N, C-alpha and C positions, 0 to 999 in steps of 0.2 A: 503512633498507632495506625494500623492499616485501615482501609475502607473497603466496602463492598463495591462491585462493579456498578451497581445502581447508584451508590453514593457518588462515585466518580462521574457518572453520567449527569447526575444532578448538579455537580460542581461546574461542569461544562455549560450547562444551561444557565446557571446563575452568573457565569463570568461576564456575560453581556458584551462580548467582543465581536468585531466584524470577522476576524479570522482567528482560529485556534489551531496551531500546528503542533502535532504530537508525535514524538518518536517512541517506538517500543519494539522490543525483540519479537520475532515470530513466536507464536505460542503464548504470548503474554495475555491476549484476550481482546485484541483490537476489534475483531468481528463481533464478539459478544458485546463490546462497548457500543458499537454502532447500533446493534439491535435494542439494547437497553435505552439508548438515547432516543431512538425512534419511538419506543413505547412511551417515554416521558412526553414527547412532543405530540404524538398522534396515537393514543392508546386505542386498542381494539375493544369493541363491545363484547363483553364476556359471553353474552347470549348468542351472538351471531358470528363471532370471530371476524367481524368486518370492521374496518376503520370507520370512525364517526363521519357522517356525511356533512362536514362543515368546510369542505374545500381542502385541497392538498396543503399540508403544513410542513412536510419534510420530504426531500428528495435525497436518496442515498445510493451510493455505488459501493458494493462490497461483494463478498463471495456469493450472496444470494442473488445479486443482479445477474450473474452468469448463469444461474439456474433457469432464467427465462429463455435461454438458447440451448438447443440440443440437436444432435446429428441424426439424420436419416442416411445411413451409409449404402442404401440400395443393395442389400446383401444378395438379392436374387440375381441381379445383372451386373453389379459393380460398375455402373456407368453414371447414374444420376445421383451423385452425392450432394446433399444439401443440408444447410444449417437451418433448422426450423425455429420459429419465434413463438413462444407462448403468448396468447392474447393478453394484452395489457394496455392501459391507457396511455402510458408514456410513449411507447413506440408507435402506437396508432396516431398520436398527435404529431410527433415529429416527422413521420413518414407520410401518412395519409393527408393530414391537414396542412402541414408546412412544406412538404415536398423536399425534405432535406437529404434525399438520396445522394445528390452530387457532393454536398458538403461532407457526408459520412465517408464517401469514397475518397475524397481529398485527404481527410484526416487519416484514414486507414493507410493509404499509400505513402503518406509522409513518414510513417513509422515502420513500414514493412518493405514493399517493393512497388515501384510505380507502374509495373506491368500487371501486378496481381489485382484483379478487378472483381468486386462483388456485384452480383446482379440480382435485384429483387424481382420476385415473381409478380405477374399480373393475375387477376382473378381467373380461375379456371375450374372446370368440373371433371370429376373422376367418377367412374362407375363402381359402385359397391356390388359386386356380383353375388356375394353371399346373401345380402339382404335385398337385392334387386332394387336399388335406389341410387340416385345421384348425390354426390357429396360436393359441395361448393368449397373450394380452397380459397380463402380470402386473399386479396392482393397484399403484398408486403408481409406475408407470413412465412416466407421461405427465402433463403439467400443461397445462391450458387456462386462459386469462385472459379475463375479461369485466368490464364495468362494471355493478355492481349499481345498480338504480334505486329500491330501497326496496320493491319488490313482487316478484312472481314472473316479471317479464318481462325478465330480464337481457339485456344486449346480446349481439350476436354475438361469437363468439370473436375476439380480436384478437391480433396479434403485437406484443408490447411492445417498447419501445426497448432499445438495448444497455445503457443505464444502468439501466433498470428490471430488465432481466434480471440484471445484476450484483448489484443489490439483492436480488433473489429468491434467487440462489445463496448470497449471504452469509447471508440469513435462514435457509436450510436449515442451513448450517454453524453459525451462531450457536445455533440451537436444539439442535443436536447437542452443541456445546460446553457449553451451559448444563446440559443433562441429564447430560453426562459429569462435570462438576464436582460436581453434586449427588450422583451415585453415589459418587465418590471421597471426598466429604466424610464418608461413613459409615466410621468408623475400622476396624471389624471387617470383614474381607473376607467372612466367612461371612454377614454380614447384608446385603450389597449385593444389589441386584436382578439384577445381571449380573456375571460375572467377566471379561468380555472387555476391561475397561479396567484390570485389576489391574496390568498391566505398563507402563501408559502413563507415560512420563517427561516428554515435551515436547509443547507445542503451538507451532507456528510459523505466524505470521500475517503474510503479505506483502501490504501495500497493499490493505486491504479497501475496496471501494466508493469509488473516487476520483471518481465522477461526481456526488456529492452537493453541494448548496449548503452554504454555511458553517453555517447553522443546524442542518441535519440532520447535518453532519459533526461538529459539536461534540457533539450528542446521541449520535451513534454512539461517539465517543471516550469520553465519560463512561460509557456503558453497558458498553463493553468493560472499562474500568478497574474499575468496580464489580464486574463478574462475576469478574475475576481476583482482586481483593482478597478476594472471598468464598471463594476456594479455600483449604481447610484442609489439603489433602494435600501431598505432596512434588512435585506437578506443577509443572513450570517452563515459562515462556513466553518466546518470542522474537518481537518485533514489529518489522517493518521498514516504512518508508514514505518516499515522496518528497514528501509534502505537509507543509509547515512548520506550518500551522495544526493539523492532526491531531497532529503530533509534539508541539507545544507544549501542547495540551490534555492529552494523555497524560502529558507531562512533569510538568505541574502536579498532575494527579490522583495520579500515583504518588509525587510528592514530599510528599504529605500523608498523615498517619495518618487512620484512620477508626474511630471508637469502636464501630462495628457489627462490625468484623472485627479479627483479630489482626495484620493486615498492618502493616508499618512501612516508612518510606521507605528504610531501609538495605537492604531486600530487592531494590531495583531499581537497575540501572546504566544510564546513558544514553550512547550512543555515536554516532559519525558514521563511515560507511564511505566511503572515497575510492578512486577508481581512478587510479593513477599513469600517467604518460606512457609508461612501459615495459610497460604491460599488467598489472603487479602491483597489489596492493591494500594499503591501510593503514586501520587502524581506530583512532579516537581516542576517549578517554573525555571526555564533556562535563561542564562544571561542574555541580555539584549545587545551586548557589545561584541560577542564573538560567536561564530557558528559552532555546531556540535562536532567535537573531535572524537570520532568513534573509537580509535585505538586507545585514547586516554581514558575514555569511559570504561572500556574493558579493563584497563590496568587498574582503575579505581576499584572495580568490582573484585579483581584478583587480590588487590592489597587488603580489602576487607575480609575476604575469606581466608587469606594467609594468617591474619591476626585472629580471626574467630575460630579457625580450625574446621569450619563447616565446608570442607572441600569435596566436590563431586567430580566425576569423570569429565563432564562437559567443560569444566574449568580448564582442562588441558587443551581443549579445542579453542577456548578463548586465548590461551597463551600462544598456541601455534598461530592463530590469526594475527596477533600482535607482531610476532616474529616475521611472518610472511610479509606484512606491510612495511615493517621497518627495514627488512633486507632489500626490498624493492626500492625504497627511498634512498638507502645508502649505496645501492649498486652492487650488492652481493648476489652471486649466482645461486647460492644455497643459504637458506635461513639458519642452518645448523652452525654456520660460521659465526653467528652472533651469540651462541651459547657460551657460558663460562666454561673454563677447563676444570676437570675433576682433579683429584689428588695425583693422578698419573699423567696429567697434562693432556688428556684426551677429552673429546666432546661426544664421542659416539654413543656412550651409555645414556647420557641425557637425551640425545637425539632419538634413540630407539624407544626410550620410555615415552616421550611426548608423541612420537609417531604412532605407537601402538595404542595408546589411550585416546588420542584425539581421533584416530581412524575408526574407533569402535564406540564413540560416544555420541549422544544426541546433543544438538546445539540448542538445548532447552533446559529450563529449570525443572522439567519433569523427571530427569534422570535420577535414579535412586541407588544405582549399583555402588556398593561400598568399595572404598580404596583401602589398601593396606597402610599401616603406619609408615612404612618405608616410602611408599608412593607419595604420601602426604608430605613427608619431610623433604623429598626431592622437589616437590612443587613449591613449598615454602622457600627453599633455598634459591630456586631458579627465579622466582618473582622478585625476591630481594636483590639478587645479584644483577638481574637485567635492568631493574629500575636504577641501580647504582651505576652500572657500566655506561648506560646511554643517557643518564641524567634527565629522565622524563620529568616534566612539570605537570602535575595533575590539574584537571580542570578547575577544581574547587580551590586550588592554591593553598591548601591547608594540610597539615600533617594528619594522617589517619593513624589513630592510636587505639589502644585497648579501651580507653575511656569513651571514645565516640563511635565504637563499633558494637552493635548488639550481638551478643553471642547466643 
């Protein structure tokens, strides 16, 4: 029986683990889960809509974190493009009090370009001509980006890409997290440089920087794991992601002890969040012995719908995904070479059917467009034949039958 997203959040709170690592498809509800979890840990006062004044209890990175940053594109002159920062306690502390500008730049350039340099503003005053008054622009409330040339002639200010912007925002959060862990690693509260994190219980990280290439994504995962392993306080972490590579790197990192830290693999639990057909949710604990095999997970899903008959257009997208990955692994130039032959010894009909349906389908369980009986029959045949031809061994190592599939 499925659970509500609030019940899933409560189960995360009750788990009492140092690290909870969760995989879920995009559109499953990871951001909603982070919000529900935040409300459980630090509920707002319904009268004032403000969090209770008992110290920061949770720090989170998700889609709402990016809302703290927005662009002023200088539409009048198209010269002074800058990323503006909404006033908030987190960035004020890490920038104004801790002076982490250099660290943020280092982290940002590590994942983007070592010449692309963020420059934070100092406090300045502008004239509001309409109201005839001066407006003070606080320090560290704006960021401009330029390409450094190795001399004093830096480039004009540029508007960075959405992916680079995401990297920058993550770099600000990561610098804050790094400093926070260092503060809490001081055992005696009276000896800490600030008391504002004394009540911090959780850090919730939802899909950081999904636009990175594989090399930088691996580096990011390793850096996150090392930082979390260095945490000596009672601080707990929840990480959610839709990226199988990122999940697997973290899985492996958290599954190993590290002589530098007191962290042990038993401190981490790995899970998979699933949205059910009725709109409820389920969360499964993953094996501690092997990382997540994304293509096998997809094949398990396809085998279930093949038996249940509850086939949607997006399942053809899953099938194409499996064929793309398998053809790359086996060295085939075209994934259609992996398709079984039809009665006439050809593959083109199956290829065209998958191509058409996967190209016009959503990669999400929200797709509701009906398939014809013939399309469903083709799907069932292909899943069965591909599984047999290439001898896939499913993750759960058990036969999926009509008896254990809910129709």
